[in-house]
Biopython code that builds the backbone (N, CA, C, O; Angstrom):
import numpy as np
from Bio.PDB.StructureBuilder import StructureBuilder

atoms = [
    (1, "UNK", "N", (63.934, 64.777, -118.702)),
    (1, "UNK", "CA", (63.224, 65.623, -119.649)),
    (1, "UNK", "C", (62.653, 66.827, -118.900)),
    (1, "UNK", "O", (62.130, 66.678, -117.796)),
    (2, "UNK", "N", (62.749, 67.993, -119.481)),
    (2, "UNK", "CA", (62.231, 69.195, -118.822)),
    (2, "UNK", "C", (60.791, 69.450, -119.238)),
    (2, "UNK", "O", (60.337, 69.000, -120.290)),
    (3, "UNK", "N", (60.101, 70.171, -118.403)),
    (3, "UNK", "CA", (58.724, 70.553, -118.664)),
    (3, "UNK", "C", (58.730, 71.785, -119.564)),
    (3, "UNK", "O", (59.131, 72.867, -119.134)),
    (4, "UNK", "N", (58.289, 71.626, -120.804)),
    (4, "UNK", "CA", (58.329, 72.721, -121.784)),
    (4, "UNK", "C", (57.473, 73.905, -121.358)),
    (4, "UNK", "O", (57.710, 75.023, -121.817)),
    (5, "UNK", "N", (56.497, 73.694, -120.506)),
    (5, "UNK", "CA", (55.636, 74.807, -120.092)),
    (5, "UNK", "C", (56.403, 75.852, -119.282)),
    (5, "UNK", "O", (55.939, 76.983, -119.135)),
    (6, "UNK", "N", (57.566, 75.485, -118.761)),
    (6, "UNK", "CA", (58.345, 76.461, -118.002)),
    (6, "UNK", "C", (58.908, 77.556, -118.897)),
    (6, "UNK", "O", (59.392, 78.579, -118.411)),
    (7, "UNK", "N", (58.841, 77.335, -120.204)),
    (7, "UNK", "CA", (59.319, 78.342, -121.147)),
    (7, "UNK", "C", (58.198, 79.262, -121.643)),
    (7, "UNK", "O", (58.442, 80.181, -122.425)),
    (8, "UNK", "N", (56.985, 79.012, -121.188)),
    (8, "UNK", "CA", (55.853, 79.855, -121.575)),
    (8, "UNK", "C", (56.044, 81.260, -121.015)),
    (8, "UNK", "O", (56.498, 81.433, -119.884)),
    (9, "UNK", "N", (55.699, 82.247, -121.808)),
    (9, "UNK", "CA", (55.804, 83.640, -121.367)),
    (9, "UNK", "C", (54.581, 84.401, -121.840)),
    (9, "UNK", "O", (54.006, 84.100, -122.886)),
    (10, "UNK", "N", (54.203, 85.371, -121.068)),
    (10, "UNK", "CA", (53.189, 86.337, -121.480)),
    (10, "UNK", "C", (53.928, 87.661, -121.631)),
    (10, "UNK", "O", (54.440, 88.214, -120.658)),
    (11, "UNK", "N", (53.975, 88.155, -122.846)),
    (11, "UNK", "CA", (54.673, 89.402, -123.117)),
    (11, "UNK", "C", (53.665, 90.536, -123.044)),
    (11, "UNK", "O", (52.668, 90.529, -123.767)),
    (12, "UNK", "N", (53.911, 91.497, -122.187)),
    (12, "UNK", "CA", (53.036, 92.649, -122.047)),
    (12, "UNK", "C", (53.330, 93.630, -123.174)),
    (12, "UNK", "O", (54.452, 94.115, -123.316)),
    (13, "UNK", "N", (52.306, 93.913, -123.971)),
    (13, "UNK", "CA", (52.464, 94.860, -125.067)),
    (13, "UNK", "C", (52.299, 96.282, -124.541)),
    (13, "UNK", "O", (51.461, 96.557, -123.683)),
    (14, "UNK", "N", (53.119, 97.171, -125.077)),
    (14, "UNK", "CA", (53.166, 98.554, -124.607)),
    (14, "UNK", "C", (52.736, 99.485, -125.730)),
    (14, "UNK", "O", (53.130, 99.308, -126.883)),
    (15, "UNK", "N", (51.930, 100.472, -125.384)),
    (15, "UNK", "CA", (51.497, 101.465, -126.357)),
    (15, "UNK", "C", (52.722, 102.207, -126.891)),
    (15, "UNK", "O", (53.515, 102.728, -126.106)),
    (16, "UNK", "N", (52.889, 102.262, -128.226)),
    (16, "UNK", "CA", (54.055, 102.944, -128.780)),
    (16, "UNK", "C", (54.011, 104.464, -128.604)),
    (16, "UNK", "O", (55.020, 105.137, -128.811)),
    (17, "UNK", "N", (52.866, 105.002, -128.228)),
    (17, "UNK", "CA", (52.739, 106.441, -128.040)),
    (17, "UNK", "C", (52.998, 106.868, -126.604)),
    (17, "UNK", "O", (53.772, 107.792, -126.353)),
    (18, "UNK", "N", (52.339, 106.182, -125.649)),
    (18, "UNK", "CA", (52.434, 106.644, -124.259)),
    (18, "UNK", "C", (53.085, 105.642, -123.306)),
    (18, "UNK", "O", (53.406, 105.996, -122.171)),
    (19, "UNK", "N", (53.282, 104.413, -123.743)),
    (19, "UNK", "CA", (53.926, 103.417, -122.893)),
    (19, "UNK", "C", (52.988, 102.678, -121.954)),
    (19, "UNK", "O", (53.437, 101.853, -121.158)),
    (20, "UNK", "N", (51.689, 102.960, -122.034)),
    (20, "UNK", "CA", (50.728, 102.271, -121.170)),
    (20, "UNK", "C", (50.562, 100.827, -121.651)),
    (20, "UNK", "O", (50.946, 100.493, -122.772)),
    (21, "UNK", "N", (49.996, 99.986, -120.807)),
    (21, "UNK", "CA", (49.834, 98.574, -121.137)),
    (21, "UNK", "C", (48.375, 98.130, -121.176)),
    (21, "UNK", "O", (48.087, 96.944, -121.337)),
    (22, "UNK", "N", (47.472, 99.068, -121.032)),
    (22, "UNK", "CA", (46.048, 98.726, -121.005)),
    (22, "UNK", "C", (45.396, 99.085, -122.338)),
    (22, "UNK", "O", (45.495, 100.218, -122.808)),
    (23, "UNK", "N", (44.728, 98.102, -122.935)),
    (23, "UNK", "CA", (44.068, 98.294, -124.222)),
    (23, "UNK", "C", (42.651, 97.765, -124.160)),
    (23, "UNK", "O", (42.346, 96.842, -123.404)),
    (24, "UNK", "N", (41.795, 98.362, -124.963)),
    (24, "UNK", "CA", (40.433, 97.866, -125.134)),
    (24, "UNK", "C", (40.314, 97.350, -126.554)),
    (24, "UNK", "O", (40.851, 97.938, -127.493)),
    (25, "UNK", "N", (39.595, 96.231, -126.699)),
    (25, "UNK", "CA", (39.382, 95.683, -128.034)),
    (25, "UNK", "C", (38.238, 94.690, -127.996)),
    (25, "UNK", "O", (37.765, 94.292, -126.932)),
    (26, "UNK", "N", (37.808, 94.304, -129.181)),
    (26, "UNK", "CA", (36.824, 93.234, -129.309)),
    (26, "UNK", "C", (37.619, 91.934, -129.308)),
    (26, "UNK", "O", (38.263, 91.597, -130.301)),
    (27, "UNK", "N", (37.577, 91.210, -128.203)),
    (27, "UNK", "CA", (38.373, 89.996, -128.051)),
    (27, "UNK", "C", (38.026, 88.915, -129.066)),
    (27, "UNK", "O", (38.832, 88.020, -129.319)),
    (28, "UNK", "N", (36.836, 88.990, -129.647)),
    (28, "UNK", "CA", (36.391, 87.961, -130.572)),
    (28, "UNK", "C", (36.746, 88.273, -132.022)),
    (28, "UNK", "O", (36.552, 87.432, -132.900)),
    (29, "UNK", "N", (37.258, 89.459, -132.278)),
    (29, "UNK", "CA", (37.605, 89.866, -133.635)),
    (29, "UNK", "C", (39.106, 90.118, -133.718)),
    (29, "UNK", "O", (39.602, 91.149, -133.266)),
    (30, "UNK", "N", (39.818, 89.159, -134.303)),
    (30, "UNK", "CA", (41.273, 89.263, -134.415)),
    (30, "UNK", "C", (41.705, 90.438, -135.288)),
    (30, "UNK", "O", (42.827, 90.925, -135.150)),
    (31, "UNK", "N", (40.837, 90.900, -136.181)),
    (31, "UNK", "CA", (41.186, 91.986, -137.098)),
    (31, "UNK", "C", (40.784, 93.364, -136.581)),
    (31, "UNK", "O", (41.063, 94.375, -137.225)),
    (32, "UNK", "N", (40.135, 93.406, -135.433)),
    (32, "UNK", "CA", (39.690, 94.680, -134.876)),
    (32, "UNK", "C", (40.879, 95.495, -134.378)),
    (32, "UNK", "O", (41.913, 94.941, -134.004)),
    (33, "UNK", "N", (40.719, 96.793, -134.379)),
    (33, "UNK", "CA", (41.769, 97.636, -133.818)),
    (33, "UNK", "C", (41.669, 97.593, -132.301)),
    (33, "UNK", "O", (40.613, 97.307, -131.736)),
    (34, "UNK", "N", (42.782, 97.882, -131.663)),
    (34, "UNK", "CA", (42.803, 98.001, -130.210)),
    (34, "UNK", "C", (43.003, 99.478, -129.893)),
    (34, "UNK", "O", (43.619, 100.216, -130.661)),
    (35, "UNK", "N", (42.476, 99.889, -128.759)),
    (35, "UNK", "CA", (42.567, 101.287, -128.351)),
    (35, "UNK", "C", (43.279, 101.373, -127.018)),
    (35, "UNK", "O", (42.910, 100.694, -126.060)),
    (36, "UNK", "N", (44.300, 102.210, -126.961)),
    (36, "UNK", "CA", (45.013, 102.432, -125.708)),
    (36, "UNK", "C", (44.079, 103.175, -124.758)),
    (36, "UNK", "O", (43.517, 104.209, -125.118)),
    (37, "UNK", "N", (43.915, 102.655, -123.561)),
    (37, "UNK", "CA", (43.030, 103.258, -122.578)),
    (37, "UNK", "C", (43.551, 104.627, -122.137)),
    (37, "UNK", "O", (42.766, 105.524, -121.829)),
    (38, "UNK", "N", (44.863, 104.783, -122.106)),
    (38, "UNK", "CA", (45.459, 106.012, -121.608)),
    (38, "UNK", "C", (45.413, 107.166, -122.609)),
    (38, "UNK", "O", (44.935, 108.253, -122.287)),
    (39, "UNK", "N", (45.912, 106.925, -123.822)),
    (39, "UNK", "CA", (46.039, 108.032, -124.779)),
    (39, "UNK", "C", (45.041, 107.974, -125.932)),
    (39, "UNK", "O", (44.933, 108.924, -126.707)),
    (40, "UNK", "N", (44.310, 106.863, -126.051)),
    (40, "UNK", "CA", (43.300, 106.745, -127.095)),
    (40, "UNK", "C", (43.826, 106.306, -128.455)),
    (40, "UNK", "O", (43.058, 106.249, -129.415)),
    (41, "UNK", "N", (45.114, 105.994, -128.563)),
    (41, "UNK", "CA", (45.671, 105.529, -129.827)),
    (41, "UNK", "C", (44.919, 104.299, -130.307)),
    (41, "UNK", "O", (44.719, 103.347, -129.553)),
    (42, "UNK", "N", (44.505, 104.327, -131.565)),
    (42, "UNK", "CA", (43.886, 103.153, -132.168)),
    (42, "UNK", "C", (44.899, 102.537, -133.114)),
    (42, "UNK", "O", (45.466, 103.223, -133.965)),
    (43, "UNK", "N", (45.123, 101.249, -132.963)),
    (43, "UNK", "CA", (46.154, 100.553, -133.721)),
    (43, "UNK", "C", (45.705, 99.115, -133.948)),
    (43, "UNK", "O", (45.006, 98.537, -133.116)),
    (44, "UNK", "N", (46.111, 98.544, -135.076)),
    (44, "UNK", "CA", (45.757, 97.148, -135.316)),
    (44, "UNK", "C", (46.602, 96.258, -134.416)),
    (44, "UNK", "O", (47.677, 96.658, -133.969)),
    (45, "UNK", "N", (46.125, 95.076, -134.158)),
    (45, "UNK", "CA", (46.891, 94.127, -133.338)),
    (45, "UNK", "C", (48.242, 93.841, -133.992)),
    (45, "UNK", "O", (49.267, 93.760, -133.316)),
    (46, "UNK", "N", (48.227, 93.692, -135.305)),
    (46, "UNK", "CA", (49.464, 93.409, -136.036)),
    (46, "UNK", "C", (50.473, 94.535, -135.849)),
    (46, "UNK", "O", (51.650, 94.280, -135.594)),
    (47, "UNK", "N", (50.017, 95.782, -135.976)),
    (47, "UNK", "CA", (50.918, 96.918, -135.810)),
    (47, "UNK", "C", (51.401, 97.047, -134.365)),
    (47, "UNK", "O", (52.543, 97.442, -134.130)),
    (48, "UNK", "N", (50.550, 96.720, -133.404)),
    (48, "UNK", "CA", (50.946, 96.766, -131.998)),
    (48, "UNK", "C", (52.032, 95.727, -131.719)),
    (48, "UNK", "O", (53.006, 96.006, -131.020)),
    (49, "UNK", "N", (51.855, 94.544, -132.265)),
    (49, "UNK", "CA", (52.861, 93.495, -132.096)),
    (49, "UNK", "C", (54.168, 93.921, -132.765)),
    (49, "UNK", "O", (55.247, 93.735, -132.203)),
    (50, "UNK", "N", (54.068, 94.492, -133.964)),
    (50, "UNK", "CA", (55.270, 94.961, -134.661)),
    (50, "UNK", "C", (55.972, 96.066, -133.875)),
    (50, "UNK", "O", (57.201, 96.091, -133.806)),
    (51, "UNK", "N", (55.205, 96.974, -133.285)),
    (51, "UNK", "CA", (55.781, 98.063, -132.497)),
    (51, "UNK", "C", (56.476, 97.548, -131.244)),
    (51, "UNK", "O", (57.352, 98.216, -130.696)),
    (52, "UNK", "N", (56.087, 96.370, -130.796)),
    (52, "UNK", "CA", (56.689, 95.764, -129.607)),
    (52, "UNK", "C", (57.705, 94.691, -129.971)),
    (52, "UNK", "O", (58.066, 93.865, -129.133)),
    (53, "UNK", "N", (58.161, 94.700, -131.202)),
    (53, "UNK", "CA", (59.070, 93.673, -131.705)),
    (53, "UNK", "C", (60.341, 93.515, -130.895)),
    (53, "UNK", "O", (60.792, 92.392, -130.673)),
    (54, "UNK", "N", (60.926, 94.613, -130.450)),
    (54, "UNK", "CA", (62.173, 94.538, -129.677)),
    (54, "UNK", "C", (61.924, 93.827, -128.339)),
    (54, "UNK", "O", (62.726, 92.995, -127.914)),
    (55, "UNK", "N", (60.823, 94.157, -127.693)),
    (55, "UNK", "CA", (60.458, 93.521, -126.426)),
    (55, "UNK", "C", (60.211, 92.024, -126.634)),
    (55, "UNK", "O", (60.677, 91.196, -125.852)),
    (56, "UNK", "N", (59.480, 91.693, -127.686)),
    (56, "UNK", "CA", (59.179, 90.291, -127.985)),
    (56, "UNK", "C", (60.463, 89.540, -128.311)),
    (56, "UNK", "O", (60.670, 88.428, -127.824)),
    (57, "UNK", "N", (61.324, 90.134, -129.126)),
    (57, "UNK", "CA", (62.603, 89.493, -129.485)),
    (57, "UNK", "C", (63.463, 89.258, -128.246)),
    (57, "UNK", "O", (64.126, 88.226, -128.135)),
    (58, "UNK", "N", (63.452, 90.198, -127.329)),
    (58, "UNK", "CA", (64.207, 90.036, -126.087)),
    (58, "UNK", "C", (63.722, 88.842, -125.284)),
    (58, "UNK", "O", (64.524, 88.097, -124.721)),
    (59, "UNK", "N", (62.417, 88.663, -125.234)),
    (59, "UNK", "CA", (61.849, 87.516, -124.519)),
    (59, "UNK", "C", (62.228, 86.210, -125.210)),
    (59, "UNK", "O", (62.554, 85.224, -124.548)),
    (60, "UNK", "N", (62.184, 86.205, -126.544)),
    (60, "UNK", "CA", (62.555, 85.014, -127.309)),
    (60, "UNK", "C", (64.014, 84.655, -127.039)),
    (60, "UNK", "O", (64.339, 83.485, -126.839)),
    (61, "UNK", "N", (64.892, 85.655, -127.032)),
    (61, "UNK", "CA", (66.317, 85.406, -126.768)),
    (61, "UNK", "C", (66.522, 84.853, -125.359)),
    (61, "UNK", "O", (67.357, 83.972, -125.154)),
    (62, "UNK", "N", (65.771, 85.360, -124.400)),
    (62, "UNK", "CA", (65.884, 84.863, -123.026)),
    (62, "UNK", "C", (65.455, 83.393, -122.958)),
    (62, "UNK", "O", (66.105, 82.581, -122.300)),
    (63, "UNK", "N", (64.366, 83.064, -123.637)),
    (63, "UNK", "CA", (63.892, 81.677, -123.642)),
    (63, "UNK", "C", (64.919, 80.774, -124.319)),
    (63, "UNK", "O", (65.188, 79.671, -123.843)),
    (64, "UNK", "N", (65.492, 81.240, -125.427)),
    (64, "UNK", "CA", (66.523, 80.450, -126.112)),
    (64, "UNK", "C", (67.685, 80.152, -125.177)),
    (64, "UNK", "O", (68.179, 79.025, -125.135)),
    (65, "UNK", "N", (68.120, 81.153, -124.430)),
    (65, "UNK", "CA", (69.228, 80.969, -123.487)),
    (65, "UNK", "C", (68.882, 79.933, -122.428)),
    (65, "UNK", "O", (69.717, 79.103, -122.067)),
    (66, "UNK", "N", (67.658, 79.983, -121.933)),
    (66, "UNK", "CA", (67.222, 79.023, -120.918)),
    (66, "UNK", "C", (67.174, 77.610, -121.480)),
    (66, "UNK", "O", (67.587, 76.660, -120.815)),
    (67, "UNK", "N", (66.669, 77.467, -122.712)),
    (67, "UNK", "CA", (66.591, 76.154, -123.345)),
    (67, "UNK", "C", (67.997, 75.581, -123.539)),
    (67, "UNK", "O", (68.242, 74.417, -123.222)),
    (68, "UNK", "N", (68.915, 76.393, -124.058)),
    (68, "UNK", "CA", (70.286, 75.927, -124.283)),
    (68, "UNK", "C", (70.931, 75.511, -122.965)),
    (68, "UNK", "O", (71.575, 74.464, -122.900)),
    (69, "UNK", "N", (70.772, 76.300, -121.930)),
    (69, "UNK", "CA", (71.356, 75.963, -120.626)),
    (69, "UNK", "C", (70.764, 74.662, -120.086)),
    (69, "UNK", "O", (71.490, 73.822, -119.555)),
    (70, "UNK", "N", (69.449, 74.495, -120.221)),
    (70, "UNK", "CA", (68.809, 73.270, -119.737)),
    (70, "UNK", "C", (69.262, 72.046, -120.536)),
    (70, "UNK", "O", (69.506, 70.983, -119.965)),
    (71, "UNK", "N", (69.372, 72.199, -121.859)),
    (71, "UNK", "CA", (69.836, 71.081, -122.688)),
    (71, "UNK", "C", (71.270, 70.713, -122.356)),
    (71, "UNK", "O", (71.615, 69.532, -122.313)),
    (72, "UNK", "N", (72.102, 71.707, -122.123)),
    (72, "UNK", "CA", (73.496, 71.459, -121.749)),
    (72, "UNK", "C", (73.564, 70.687, -120.433)),
    (72, "UNK", "O", (74.320, 69.726, -120.299)),
    (73, "UNK", "N", (72.760, 71.126, -119.468)),
    (73, "UNK", "CA", (72.745, 70.453, -118.164)),
    (73, "UNK", "C", (72.242, 69.017, -118.301)),
    (73, "UNK", "O", (72.778, 68.109, -117.666)),
    (74, "UNK", "N", (71.218, 68.807, -119.124)),
    (74, "UNK", "CA", (70.696, 67.453, -119.330)),
    (74, "UNK", "C", (71.729, 66.563, -120.006)),
    (74, "UNK", "O", (71.893, 65.399, -119.640)),
    (75, "UNK", "N", (72.424, 67.118, -120.991)),
    (75, "UNK", "CA", (73.444, 66.346, -121.693)),
    (75, "UNK", "C", (74.580, 65.975, -120.752)),
    (75, "UNK", "O", (75.040, 64.833, -120.751)),
    (76, "UNK", "N", (75.031, 66.932, -119.954)),
    (76, "UNK", "CA", (76.104, 66.647, -119.002)),
    (76, "UNK", "C", (75.663, 65.585, -118.000)),
    (76, "UNK", "O", (76.444, 64.705, -117.639)),
    (77, "UNK", "N", (74.420, 65.667, -117.554)),
    (77, "UNK", "CA", (73.899, 64.696, -116.593)),
    (77, "UNK", "C", (73.827, 63.301, -117.230)),
    (77, "UNK", "O", (74.164, 62.300, -116.599)),
    (78, "UNK", "N", (73.383, 63.259, -118.489)),
    (78, "UNK", "CA", (73.247, 61.964, -119.148)),
    (78, "UNK", "C", (74.602, 61.326, -119.471)),
    (78, "UNK", "O", (74.713, 60.104, -119.560)),
    (79, "UNK", "N", (75.632, 62.167, -119.644)),
    (79, "UNK", "CA", (76.963, 61.638, -119.962)),
    (79, "UNK", "C", (77.817, 61.403, -118.725)),
    (79, "UNK", "O", (78.928, 60.882, -118.823)),
    (80, "UNK", "N", (77.302, 61.785, -117.565)),
    (80, "UNK", "CA", (78.060, 61.601, -116.330)),
    (80, "UNK", "C", (78.344, 60.104, -116.124)),
    (80, "UNK", "O", (77.441, 59.269, -116.177)),
    (81, "UNK", "N", (79.554, 59.811, -115.901)),
    (81, "UNK", "CA", (79.926, 58.413, -115.686)),
    (81, "UNK", "C", (80.256, 57.680, -116.970)),
    (81, "UNK", "O", (80.765, 56.560, -116.921)),
    (82, "UNK", "N", (79.984, 58.271, -118.100)),
    (82, "UNK", "CA", (80.310, 57.648, -119.392)),
    (82, "UNK", "C", (81.768, 57.927, -119.710)),
    (82, "UNK", "O", (82.204, 59.078, -119.695)),
    (83, "UNK", "N", (82.508, 56.890, -119.993)),
    (83, "UNK", "CA", (83.928, 57.051, -120.299)),
    (83, "UNK", "C", (84.219, 56.444, -121.663)),
    (83, "UNK", "O", (83.735, 55.366, -122.007)),
    (84, "UNK", "N", (85.009, 57.156, -122.411)),
    (84, "UNK", "CA", (85.425, 56.654, -123.723)),
    (84, "UNK", "C", (86.653, 55.771, -123.537)),
    (84, "UNK", "O", (87.515, 56.071, -122.710)),
    (85, "UNK", "N", (86.735, 54.715, -124.281)),
    (85, "UNK", "CA", (87.902, 53.806, -124.224)),
    (85, "UNK", "C", (88.821, 54.079, -125.365)),
    (85, "UNK", "O", (89.855, 53.425, -125.495)),
]
sb = StructureBuilder()
sb.init_structure("model")
sb.init_model(0)
sb.init_chain("A")
sb.init_seg("    ")
for serial, (resi, resn, name, xyz) in enumerate(atoms, 1):
    if name == "N":
        sb.init_residue(resn, " ", resi, " ")
    sb.init_atom(name, np.array(xyz, "f"), 0.0, 1.0, " ", f" {name:<3s}", serial, name[0])
structure = sb.get_structure()
């Protein structure tokens, strides 16, 4: 069995205006806007996540590939030595 935590990822969100990765926000308020430290863009967390959708999707696809490869390897290992009559 594989350790599922190896598939954990932290996706760095990027400002859709300037490409910076540093934001200020009220960490305790999920509905608060975040502000890009570099250019001052104010954007909701939801909109920031949506603007980074391609980056997030790419990470998801990479994780899927890793899971499939690991499952394939586990299946091959478990069937090693098994012969059909």
